[in-house]
N, C-alpha and C positions, 0 to 999 in steps of 0.2 A: 414725545408721547405724554399726553396730559395725565396727571395723577388723579386717581379715583378718590372721590370724597364721599363720606357717609356720615350721617348724624351719630349713629351708635354701632360700634363693631363688637360682636360677641365672639369670643375665642373659645371654641369647643362646641361640638354638636352631640354630646351625650344627653342624658336626661335633663341636665341643667340648661344647656344651650337651647334645647327644643322648648323647654318651659319658658325661657327668657324670650324667645322669639314670639311665642304666642301672646305674651302679655305686652310686649312692645307693639305688636300689630294692633292689639285691642286699644292701646293708648294712642295710636296714630303716630308712632315714632318710627321714622325711616331707619332701617338697620340692615346689617349683613352679618351672617354667621359663617365663620371659617372653621373648617375641621381638617386636621392633617391626615386622617384616615377615612373610614366610613362612618356614617351616623351610628352612634351607640357601639362603636368598635370594641370598647373594653368588655361589654357584655359577651361578645363573641370570642375574643382571643385573649382576654385577661382573666379568664376564670376556667375552672376545671370542667371536664366534659359533662359530668352528671349534675352540675349545680342547678338548683331551682331557686326561685325567689324565697326569701325568708318570711314573707308575709303572704297571706292568701290573695287571690286575684281581685277580690272585691275591694281590697284595701290598698294594695301596692300598685296604684295606677293614677293617672291624671283624671280630673273630673270629666273631661270632655270625651273620653273614650273608654269603653269597657273591654276587657279581654274576652275572647270567645271561649265557650266551654263553661265548666263548673266554676262558679264564683268562689267556692271554698278551696279550689285546687291551688297548688303552688306551681307557678308557671316556670317552664324550662327556660334556660338562659337564652337560647336562640329565639324563642318566642317573645321574650322580653325585648331583644334587639329589634325583631320584626315589628313589634308594637310601636317603638319609637320612630322607625322608618315610616310606618303607616301614619303615625300622628303628625310627623313633619309634613307629609304630603297632604293630609287633611287640612292643616292650617296654612298651606302654601308658604311654608317657612323658606326664606331666602338663604338657603344653605349652599355653600360651595365646599366640596370635599377635595382631599388631596392637596391642600394648601397649608403649609406650616408657617406659623407666625414666629419670627425669629427675634424681633426686638420692637419695643414700644418706648418712645421718648416724647416728652412734652414739647410742643412747638414753642418757639421763642416769639414773644410779642403778639401772639394771637391765641385764641382758645383752641384747645384740642391737642391731638397727638399725631406723631408720625409713626406709622406702623409698617415695619419692614416684613415682607413675607417672601416665601419661596417663589412667588409669581409677581413680584413688584411691590410698589409702595402704595399705601392707602393712608389718607388723612381722615381721622375720625374725631368728632367732638367728644365722644365718650367711648370708653372701652370697658367691656364686662369680661372679666376672667372667669369663664365657666368651665374650667378644666377639671373640676371635681376634687374629691378628697383622696382619691387613690391613684396618685401619680407615680411615686418612686418607691418601689419595694425596699423595705429596710431589713437588713440582716445584721444582727449585732456582731461586733468584731470579737467573737469568742473562739471559733476555730479558724486557723489560718486557711487561706484559699488553697494552699498546696497540700493540705491534709489529704491523706489517701482515703477519702470518703466523698460520696456525691452529696453536694449541698445545693438545694434550690429553695427559692421562696415559694410560698403558696400561689403567688401570681404566675409562676412558671409550671406549676403542677397541672397535669391533664388527666392522668389515669394511672392505676397501679402498674400497668405494663411498661411505662416509661422508665421505671426505677430498676436498678440492678437487683438481682436476687439477694435475699437476706432480710434481716430485721430493719425496721425503720423507726427513727425517732421523729416525732412531730412536736415542735416547740410552739406552744400557744394554745390556750383553751377557750378562745372565742369561737364564733360560729364557724369560721373557715377551718381552724385547727381541728375542732371536734369532728366536723363532717368529713374531713379528709382522713383523719385517724380511723373513724368508723368505717369508711369505705375500704381502706387498706385492710382492716381486720376482717371484714366480710370477704375480701379477696384472698384470705388465707395467709396474710402476712403477720409476722410477729410485730406488734406495735408497742412502742413506749411513748406515752403522752406526757409532756412537760406542762404541768398545770400551774398557771399563775392566778392572780386575783381575777375574779369574774362575778357577774350576776348570772343567776340561773332561773329565768322565769319559767312558769309552766307553759308548754306549747298551747294548751287550752285548759280551761277550768270551768266546770259547771256549764258546759255547753257553748262557751264562747272562747274564741282565739285570744291569745295574750295581746295582740295588737288592739283588739276591741277594749280589753281591760285597761291598757295604757291610755286609750282615748277617753273613756268615761271617767277614769280616775285622775285625769288631767296631767298624766305623767309625760305624754308626748310634748307638752308645752312647757316643760321645765326649761328655764332660761339658761341654766348653767349646771354642770355636774356638781353633786354634793361634795363638800370638802373631803379630800382624801380619796376620791373615786375617779379622778381625772384619767387614770390609766386602766380602769376596770372595763373589761370587755363583756359582751353578752353572749352566753352560750345558748343558742337556739337553732333549731333546724327545721327545714321544710321537707327534708328527705323522707322517702317512703310515705308520703302523705302527711308528714308533720308529726313530730314526736318530741316529748320533753327529754332534754338531756339529763341523764343520771350517771354521774361518774362512777358510783358504786356498781351500777348495773354493767357499765362498760368493763370495769375490772373483773367482775364475775364472769363476763363473757370471754375473758382472756387478755384484755389490754392491761399493760403495766403502767401504773401512774407514778410520776415522780414530781418533785417540786420544781420551782423555777430553775432554768438552766443558768448557771453562774459562771463557770470557768472551764478551761480545758488545758491539759498539760500531759505530755508523754503518752498520748493515746487514751487518756482517761478524762471523761466528762463528769463534772461535779454539779450537784444540784443543791438548792437551798433547802433548809429544813422547814419549809412552809406549806407542804402539801396538805396536811390535815387542816391547818388554819384556812387555807384558800378554799378547800371543799366545804368546810363548815360555814364560812362566810357566804359562799354561794347558796348553801342550804338556807341560811337566814334570809337572804334576799328572796328566795323562793317562797318561804313561809310568810314573809311580810306581804307579798303580793296576794297570797291566798287570804290572809286576814283582811286586807284592805278590800278585796273583792267581796268577802262575806259581809263586811260592814255596809258596803254599797247595796248589796242585795237586800239586806234587812231594812235599811233606811228607805229604800224605794219600793218595798213590798213586792219584790219580783219572785215569781214561782220558777226558779231555776233548779234543775236536778242536783241532788247531793253528789259529791265526788270524793268519797273517803280515800280512794287510791292516791289522790294527789298528795296526801300527807304521809304515805307509806315510806318508811325509811329502811333500806336494806342494812344489814350488819356491815361494819367496816371491813373491807377486804384486807388481805395480808399486806398488800402494798401500802396501806395506810397505817396498820398496826406495827409494821416493821419497814418503815420507809427506806428506800435506797438513796444514799447520798452521793455515791459515785459509781461510775460504770466504765469498765474497760471495753471500749467499742469493739475491738477485735475479738475478745473473749465472748462477748455477747452476740457476735455475728452481725453487728450493725454496719451496713454498707451505705445507708442513706440518711440524711437529715432534711426534713422539710421545715422551713422557718415560716410559721404563720404569725409573724411578728409585726404586721401592720405596714403602714406607708408614711412617707413624708411628702411634702409638697415642693414643687419646683416652679418658682416664679422668676427665675433668673432672666427671662426675656422681658420682664417688666422693669425698665430702667427709670423708675419714678419713686417719689418720696412717699411710699405707702407701706413701709415695713419697719418693724422695730429692730433692735440690735441683734436679735436672734433670727431675723429674716422672716418673721411671721407677719401676716397682714395686720395693719392697724386699721380697724374698721368698727363701725357700729351697724349691726344687722346687714353687713355687706357693703355699706357706703364707706368708702375708704377715706383716709386722711388726705389723700391727694384728690382734689376736686376733679370729677370726670372719670375717675377709676372706680370700678365696682367689682365685688367678688361674689360668686355664687357657687354653692355646693360645699362650703366649708363646714367642718364638724362644729356643731353647736353654733351655727351662724346666727340663728335667732332662737332656736329651741332644740330640744333633744332630737326631734325628727328631721332636722335640716338636711341630713345626708340621705334620707329616704326619698323614694320617688314622689310621694305625695307632699312631703315636706319641702323639697326643693321647688315644687310648683308654687307653693304659697310664698316662699322667699322671693321667687322671681317676680311675683305680682307686686310685692313691696318695692323692689328695686325699680321696676317699670314706672311705678307711681312717682318715685323720687326723681327719676330721669325726666318724666313728663313735667313735674313741677319746675325743675330747672330750665327746661325748654320754654315754659311759659314766661319766666322772668327774663330769659335771654331775648325773647321775641317781643317784649314790651317796647313800643316805640318811644315811650316817654311822653310827657305832657305836650299837648298841642299849643302852638303859639296863639295868643288871643290878641 
């Protein structure tokens, strides 16, 4: 049976793979996209039931297709998945689903790679790893797995009903952790939120959503995180039509706040003494964006409405003035912990020289150190917005251009004999 050959193989048909296919087609590059599940599967089954996009519909999309409905709305996760299915159909993307890529190795003595899949072998001149930034849920090794308490990652969380009765600790104050904690509190659960370092942008300010402010202020295009902020998450939500996260308001509504979760022993969970610092630093990031926005408005002579409520600061709640440093889980009635602690990446199937000693891709804007291997959807791949829907589209265009340039050189026949 002959082995199938293709110029460029794209692994993954989420937002990154669909964007890559569009740009490869426009560049005239023959390609194939393989997906082990369905198109945009993670949007359907890798997120909780009530999740909506964190940016409004006018912003969190590809240029070639709008979402139906209100452009200011925050789109439900199933509708986001349906959007990518429709987009793939719109561009006639050559996607095959239900195929798992198990190994990629460089061919000996000829350009390209041998790609082993669950349905046979493919030879490809180029391989684009478009498997995204959210591959392997990370749970810190703090509580033993056999502890008598339910532990799940935010990736596995679906709704409050799946958890046993009792109080819930949510670890992580980024968008996922805050939204899950808020949903649980509204469902009547006692919630304890472990708050680490974070940025806390306004959901909107003076009539414009924060994604607009990040755009006009040039913050989406930041090439790398500021020193010391590599592990700082963003606390923002599109829930209930979009609202600014305010940790003091959450505490006043009944949520208990603690610092970073540090250790566990003999049924007691211990927290760092950094709660006040983390919340104050988040406030500082909030105010810094407001100030930058005000400067932009004044400089450009814009007639935007005033927004004094954006600077309103509630008094510190008791959990900040008298922070809890340790908690006996049984005494507190805690039966569940949700770890909203991020993801790692798994490129173990890529048996190529494209990784550093820590297993992280060696690349520049997605062009790896191994010729013919490309990455798409990495955090900060080219800018702050690289893992967002619109950002991955722009990164895909750059990679398609690079692949097209290499094809031009490879196809050059050389000087003619005279």
